[in-house]
C-alpha positions, 0 to 999 in steps of 0.5 A, a space after each residue: 499499499 502507498 504511503 502519503 506521509 511518513 515520520 522518521 525519528 521526528 524529535 521537537 524541542 522549544 527554548 524558554 527562558 527556564 531552559 529546553 523544553 523536549 515535547 517529542 522524542 522519536 516519533 514515527 508515523 505512518 500514513 497508508 493511502 485511502 486511510 485515516 490514522 488517529 493520534 490518541 494521546 492526553 492533553 498537552 502530549 504534543 498532538 497539535 505539535 505533530 500537526 504543527 510540524 506536518 503543516 510546516 507552521 513549525 520546524 522539527 529540531 531533528 528526523 525526517 518527514 516525507 510528504 507525497 501530496 497537498 496538505 490541508 488543515 481544518 483547527 479545532 475552531 471553525 475560524 470562519 469571518 463573521 463578516 463574510 457569507 458562507 460562500 465567501 468563506 469557503 473561497 477565501 483560501 482559493 483567493 488567497 493562493 489566487 486560484 479564484 477561477 471559474 473552474 474551481 468556483 464551479 467545484 465549490 459550488 458543488 461541494 456546498 450542494 453535495 453537503 448541504 449548504 448550498 441554500 446557506 451560501 449567501 447566510 453569515 456564519 452566526 446563522 448556522 449551527 456548529 455542525 453546519 459552521 464545521 462543515 462548511 469550515 471543511 468545505 473551506 479546506 477541500 476547496 484548495 483540493 488538499 491531498 491529506 488533511 489534518 484534523 486538530 480535534 474539530 469537533 471538541 467545541 460542539 455539544 454531544 449530540 452535535 460531535 456525533 452528527 458532524 464526525 459522521 458528515 465529515 468521515 462520509 465526506 473524506 471518504 467520498 472525495 478520497 482524502 486521507 486524514 490524520 485526526 488528533 484527539 484525546 476522545 477514546 470513542 471518537 478516535 475508535 470510530 474514525 480510525 483506520 489506525 490509532 497511534 497512542 502517544 505517551 506523556 510529553 516528551 512524546 514518544 508513540 507507545 503502541 500502535 492499533 489497527 482498527 478491524 470492527 464488524 458492521 452491517 453495511 456501511 461503515 460510519 462512525 455512527 455504526 462503527 460504534 455499535 461494533 462488538 469489537 468496539 468495547 475491547 479497543 475501548 478497554 485496552 486505549 482506555 488502560 493504556 491512556 490511563 497508565 501514560 497519564 
């Protein structure tokens, strides 16, 4: 299977007035084509630091990174601009990249139609629910045609019921658009329901303590909601709970 992204022996340290702070220690990860990789770890373990290194917002202190494709980054909060319409918001990446062609605008319009936001294209963010805002944020990320998506706890600001619905939406969009993704989370159930593979981080300085291939028995097409009903779900949860508790 072709690898979309590989990290080999990646380390990251920050330097403060108090001295050197080691955040990542010998991180080795592989994102396979067609898959969703979830990085699971306690708060402050360095999950977002890994995404910032992959997106080149930060440089690693040492190590090697191989990326086959363009990256799109979806942050914790939707960061929609309140004074711009939904259409104007989802086009902003193309504006910045000076790629606002008619072909690209037509493709964004199709994304809005496919994922239920077309009728809200002239609305403002304050007029949308939290789940719809996250969907708009994902379409904004997809508008620039990335091959790989980095998702930084994109459901954490939502209430529980909305989180379940939006995770289902985003999972199905990723699969339909044939995008690979790395999702960081501290929510075990969310990780199992979304992932093809889960890597567990230790506390800081973070290392990869374990990796788990997720194989679930579901009726029909797999979705995050149907995944939670799989008989293997509880077993994965118990294993990951013990690992996180041990590394907390």
